[in-house]
Phi, psi and omega in degrees: 000132180280131174245120179250127180226153168260117190293133172259166184301338182275351184269152176267140177292354176270005179304148185291147179098215181248119177254122185274130171248098187285145179304320183290345180263359179288164173291152182220133176224120177247108185260013183089288180282342182227126175244113190229137174248134185245117176290331179233166180307133183200134176057237183278353176267121182227124174221109184299342177275348180229066179271350183149185177216114184056233180273356180278117186254324185220135160225105176253132177260100190254131171245117186247128180290160179307134177076001182253171178168189183264121176292175182300129183209158186265156171221158179208139174049055175209141174268121187241122179239132179236123179246118183276127180258323178213146179072219185208164178219129179263125184244137171223143181217169184284355172279350182099006179277137175217116189203142172255120178260145181242174184310132181093003179250147177239139179245141178237131174225121175265109186291329174048233184289352178140131179209152173242143177206169177225152178222124181227153171272109184281352182284146175266355185230334190245130173292151178250138177233131180211159174262126177256121188237131173241134176235132180289128182286162176267005174214149179249154176073018181284167180290128177301149179211168187216145176200168178221159175210134178262134178241015184299324182258015179297133183292147176280163175079019178204162174269142180240131180280120181264321185210148178201167182300316183263359182070031183290158177051041175066025176271169177287132179275114181246162183267061175190149178281078181211137173253136175244122183244147175238133171237128170257127185231135169276160177307127179094344179286148178232150178210155180230159178207144179250130173263122184304147178304137177089353177254175183232159181225152170229121181249121183244125175276106180291319177195149176111199180220131184209148173256129182237115184047042176087355181261125181278129181233154178227181183311126179092342176290156180212161176233128169269129190239118179222128179073013177241119189260326186255125179243132177238123185240137173225125183273143173248002174203170175303126190220148168234128176234144172251133178238121177260124176256110195239149178280000000 
């Protein structure tokens, strides 16, 4: 039986069933050049009930103005995935990588023993929007590494594997027992997915409108999934969803 709840501060995101994390209830920081929404506690936003979910630690929905960005800064022992939704982001890091990613591309950086990088919006006219995702690794002090994957031509109406522990099926190999899936849906399209028994899921609506097991979600909404194995999604508008399958 599906149990759907809207989480209050006293509830745990590990509660059984589907726990709704509404977009309007996320943390929000507007720095002028950066307008960011935080699904979990981050920087000056702190909510002890939303510190993360399983190994998933950060999902930031960032809108960066033209010519602005994050200057060089360090990371350590974190799996960092960036999915570009609109515009572009220029990345440089201390491993020697320099690349501009555009909408539909995902970047992976395993910070490991330590890395420095910068991210800027190289456009002089167009704002860039991307999801910044952090996953806690299952090992510390590993050698930093970098990879990319393009989803620009990914077919609609199905789930595509973006990242996995072993890098199976041409996915990005990450240092955690976690699968990350992307589904692009046109209005009216439906798709289903099974989460194996004993595992957990986090479904993030990157953009669009979709019904999940009868629950209507819109851009920025999310579901924490525990003890629910069968997911049925139907889009009512052009939609992108990310589904994390977590241990």
